[in-house]
NUMARNU-292482 format. One line per field, with one value per residue (C-alpha): chain; x, y, z; residue number from 1. Coordinates in steps of 0.2 Angstrom, whole numbers, plus 5000, padded with zeros to 4 digits. Example, Ala and Ser with C-alpha at 12.3 -4.5 7.8 and 13.67 -1.06 7.14 Angstrom:
% NUMARNU-292482
cadena = c(A, A)
X = c(5062, 5068)
Y = c(4978, 4995)
Z = c(5039, 5036)
num = c(1, 2)
% end
This chain:
% NUMARNU-292482
cadena = c(A, A, A, A, A, A, A, A, A, A, A, A, A, A, A, A, A, A, A, A, A, A, A, A, A, A, A, A, A, A, A, A, A, A, A, A, A, A, A, A, A, A, A, A, A, A, A, A, A, A, A, A, A, A, A, A, A, A, A, A, A, A, A, A, A, A, A, A, A, A, A, A, A, A, A, A, A, A, A, A, A, A, A, A, A, A, A, A, A, A, A, A, A, A, A, A, A, A, A, A, A, A, A, A, A, A, A, A, A, A, A, A, A, A, A, A, A, A, A, A, A, A, A, A, A, A, A, A, A, A, A, A, A, A, A, A, A, A, A, A, A, A, A, A, A, A, A, A, A, A, A, A, A, A, A, A, A, A, A, A, A, A, A, A, A, A, A, A, A, A, A, A, A, A, A, A, A, A, A, A, A, A, A, A, A, A, A, A, A, A, A, A, A, A, A, A, A, A, A, A, A, A, A, A, A, A, A, A, A, A, A, A, A, A, A, A, A, A, A, A, A, A, A, A, A, A, A, A, A, A, A, A, A, A, A, A, A, A, A, A, A, A, A, A)
X = c(4918, 4919, 4908, 4906, 4904, 4891, 4903, 4907, 4905, 4898, 4915, 4915, 4898, 4903, 4919, 4908, 4897, 4912, 4917, 4900, 4898, 4915, 4915, 4897, 4893, 4877, 4865, 4862, 4852, 4848, 4855, 4839, 4841, 4830, 4845, 4845, 4832, 4820, 4822, 4818, 4823, 4827, 4842, 4857, 4867, 4855, 4863, 4847, 4828, 4824, 4833, 4831, 4815, 4822, 4820, 4834, 4833, 4845, 4857, 4860, 4873, 4883, 4894, 4908, 4914, 4928, 4937, 4930, 4922, 4906, 4900, 4888, 4882, 4873, 4862, 4854, 4859, 4858, 4843, 4848, 4856, 4856, 4875, 4880, 4865, 4870, 4888, 4884, 4872, 4885, 4899, 4888, 4884, 4902, 4906, 4892, 4896, 4914, 4921, 4940, 4942, 4932, 4937, 4928, 4929, 4927, 4931, 4935, 4933, 4948, 4947, 4949, 4966, 4980, 4997, 5004, 4989, 4991, 5008, 5008, 4994, 4976, 4973, 4975, 4973, 4970, 4972, 4966, 4979, 4974, 4975, 4991, 5000, 4995, 4997, 5006, 5022, 5013, 5006, 5024, 5030, 5016, 5022, 5005, 5002, 4993, 4980, 4988, 4982, 4979, 4981, 4966, 4967, 4976, 4986, 4983, 4990, 4998, 5005, 4989, 4984, 4967, 4960, 4949, 4939, 4928, 4914, 4918, 4901, 4902, 4921, 4929, 4916, 4916, 4935, 4937, 4923, 4933, 4949, 4941, 4932, 4947, 4940, 4952, 4947, 4955, 4949, 4954, 4949, 4952, 4952, 4939, 4926, 4907, 4904, 4908, 4916, 4918, 4937, 4938, 4929, 4941, 4955, 4949, 4944, 4962, 4969, 4959, 4965, 4983, 4981, 4968, 4970, 4952, 4956, 4972, 4981, 4998, 4993, 4977, 4966, 4948, 4944, 4947, 4931, 4914, 4902, 4885, 4870, 4863, 4877, 4869, 4855, 4866, 4882, 4877, 4881, 4898, 4904, 4910, 4899, 4914, 4912, 4896)
Y = c(5106, 5087, 5079, 5063, 5062, 5049, 5038, 5019, 5008, 5023, 5023, 5042, 5041, 5026, 5035, 5050, 5039, 5033, 5051, 5057, 5042, 5041, 5060, 5059, 5075, 5085, 5087, 5105, 5106, 5100, 5105, 5108, 5104, 5097, 5089, 5073, 5059, 5062, 5049, 5048, 5035, 5032, 5040, 5031, 5035, 5029, 5025, 5020, 5017, 5034, 5042, 5028, 5034, 5052, 5055, 5058, 5064, 5064, 5078, 5083, 5094, 5090, 5100, 5099, 5116, 5110, 5104, 5118, 5104, 5103, 5088, 5087, 5069, 5064, 5049, 5047, 5048, 5063, 5066, 5066, 5082, 5090, 5088, 5106, 5115, 5105, 5110, 5128, 5128, 5119, 5131, 5146, 5139, 5136, 5154, 5162, 5150, 5156, 5138, 5139, 5122, 5108, 5090, 5079, 5060, 5050, 5034, 5029, 5012, 5001, 4993, 5009, 5013, 5016, 5007, 5021, 5021, 5002, 5005, 5007, 5013, 5013, 5030, 5047, 5065, 5081, 5099, 5115, 5128, 5139, 5124, 5118, 5133, 5130, 5111, 5104, 5102, 5092, 5080, 5077, 5074, 5061, 5053, 5054, 5051, 5064, 5058, 5056, 5063, 5051, 5052, 5061, 5050, 5034, 5026, 5041, 5056, 5051, 5068, 5077, 5073, 5076, 5073, 5057, 5050, 5036, 5032, 5048, 5056, 5075, 5074, 5081, 5094, 5100, 5100, 5110, 5122, 5125, 5128, 5141, 5150, 5150, 5138, 5128, 5110, 5093, 5077, 5061, 5045, 5027, 5015, 5002, 4990, 4988, 4975, 4974, 4992, 4992, 4989, 5003, 5015, 5011, 5014, 5031, 5037, 5032, 5041, 5057, 5055, 5054, 5072, 5080, 5070, 5069, 5056, 5053, 5037, 5031, 5018, 5019, 5004, 5000, 4996, 5015, 5020, 5018, 5008, 5017, 5007, 5008, 4997, 4982, 4983, 4984, 4974, 4965, 4948, 4953, 4962, 4954, 4957, 4965, 4980, 4985)
Z = c(5118, 5115, 5103, 5092, 5073, 5068, 5059, 5056, 5071, 5081, 5089, 5093, 5101, 5112, 5117, 5122, 5132, 5142, 5145, 5151, 5162, 5170, 5174, 5180, 5169, 5172, 5158, 5155, 5140, 5122, 5105, 5095, 5076, 5062, 5054, 5065, 5065, 5079, 5094, 5112, 5125, 5143, 5153, 5145, 5161, 5174, 5191, 5200, 5197, 5202, 5187, 5175, 5168, 5163, 5145, 5133, 5115, 5099, 5104, 5122, 5131, 5146, 5157, 5169, 5175, 5185, 5170, 5158, 5148, 5138, 5129, 5115, 5113, 5096, 5097, 5079, 5061, 5050, 5038, 5020, 5014, 5031, 5034, 5029, 5038, 5054, 5053, 5050, 5065, 5076, 5072, 5075, 5092, 5095, 5091, 5101, 5116, 5115, 5115, 5116, 5107, 5099, 5099, 5087, 5090, 5074, 5065, 5047, 5037, 5040, 5024, 5014, 5021, 5008, 5010, 5022, 5033, 5036, 5045, 5064, 5075, 5069, 5078, 5069, 5073, 5063, 5069, 5061, 5058, 5073, 5085, 5076, 5082, 5100, 5102, 5087, 5097, 5110, 5097, 5091, 5109, 5111, 5095, 5087, 5069, 5059, 5047, 5030, 5014, 5000, 4981, 4973, 4958, 4963, 4948, 4937, 4947, 4964, 4967, 4971, 4988, 4997, 5014, 5013, 5028, 5021, 5034, 5044, 5042, 5045, 5050, 5034, 5031, 5050, 5050, 5033, 5039, 5055, 5046, 5035, 5050, 5061, 5074, 5085, 5081, 5084, 5076, 5084, 5074, 5073, 5058, 5062, 5055, 5059, 5073, 5091, 5093, 5111, 5110, 5097, 5109, 5123, 5112, 5106, 5123, 5130, 5115, 5120, 5138, 5133, 5128, 5139, 5155, 5159, 5171, 5180, 5176, 5174, 5161, 5151, 5153, 5149, 5168, 5173, 5162, 5169, 5157, 5155, 5161, 5143, 5136, 5144, 5132, 5117, 5122, 5138, 5131, 5126, 5142, 5157, 5173, 5181, 5170, 5177)
num = c(1, 2, 3, 4, 5, 6, 7, 8, 9, 10, 11, 12, 13, 14, 15, 16, 17, 18, 19, 20, 21, 22, 23, 24, 25, 26, 27, 28, 29, 30, 31, 32, 33, 34, 35, 36, 37, 38, 39, 40, 41, 42, 43, 44, 45, 46, 47, 48, 49, 50, 51, 52, 53, 54, 55, 56, 57, 58, 59, 60, 61, 62, 63, 64, 65, 66, 67, 68, 69, 70, 71, 72, 73, 74, 75, 76, 77, 78, 79, 80, 81, 82, 83, 84, 85, 86, 87, 88, 89, 90, 91, 92, 93, 94, 95, 96, 97, 98, 99, 100, 101, 102, 103, 104, 105, 106, 107, 108, 109, 110, 111, 112, 113, 114, 115, 116, 117, 118, 119, 120, 121, 122, 123, 124, 125, 126, 127, 128, 129, 130, 131, 132, 133, 134, 135, 136, 137, 138, 139, 140, 141, 142, 143, 144, 145, 146, 147, 148, 149, 150, 151, 152, 153, 154, 155, 156, 157, 158, 159, 160, 161, 162, 163, 164, 165, 166, 167, 168, 169, 170, 171, 172, 173, 174, 175, 176, 177, 178, 179, 180, 181, 182, 183, 184, 185, 186, 187, 188, 189, 190, 191, 192, 193, 194, 195, 196, 197, 198, 199, 200, 201, 202, 203, 204, 205, 206, 207, 208, 209, 210, 211, 212, 213, 214, 215, 216, 217, 218, 219, 220, 221, 222, 223, 224, 225, 226, 227, 228, 229, 230, 231, 232, 233, 234, 235, 236, 237, 238, 239, 240, 241, 242, 243, 244)
% end
């Protein structure tokens, strides 16, 4: 199961858009919940006038059996105080659906990094203990950087470290709940700022592809991903025509 967190810059959601659009995934259902702000809109992945008027809602499920991949796309923010009920419902669905692994695409405020997090790549990962046993070695081979823990009380007690993901929405809660429930989950995130987050989305989806090889490519580049038609309405002025 691949899904985004509703986080800073909507980077996870944009990266998920690229996966669904590029792999031409089939919509197989909806994730019904009262934890998200209701919304409805046209088909974000329309390829012709015939399917452009299909309706989409706030949480939809897409499938690609050939890659054993299911994607849950979330398109609206959470209602206040509904984070925990959503996480409980989601993890219950993950268990009942027998999802082998969950990959959460997220982001975190770049301006709230500590000194250690300022070094090197802006991309980070987290693995639950159950998934660490299975793929921890591969992450080291890829030379990926694990999300650093930061001082719980900076300047007062720098020895006590905690996981801190500012701007990450449900990321920390969903990860810690998965740890306690024995669910194999990976979090892939990028430090970023609000603005034109298209480059962040490409960076995150290329990061994902390094591991899962959703599309075959010797070198990860932006041009290999298919831009959803809906992006024209949001980012059209900032994207070269060649991308469509």
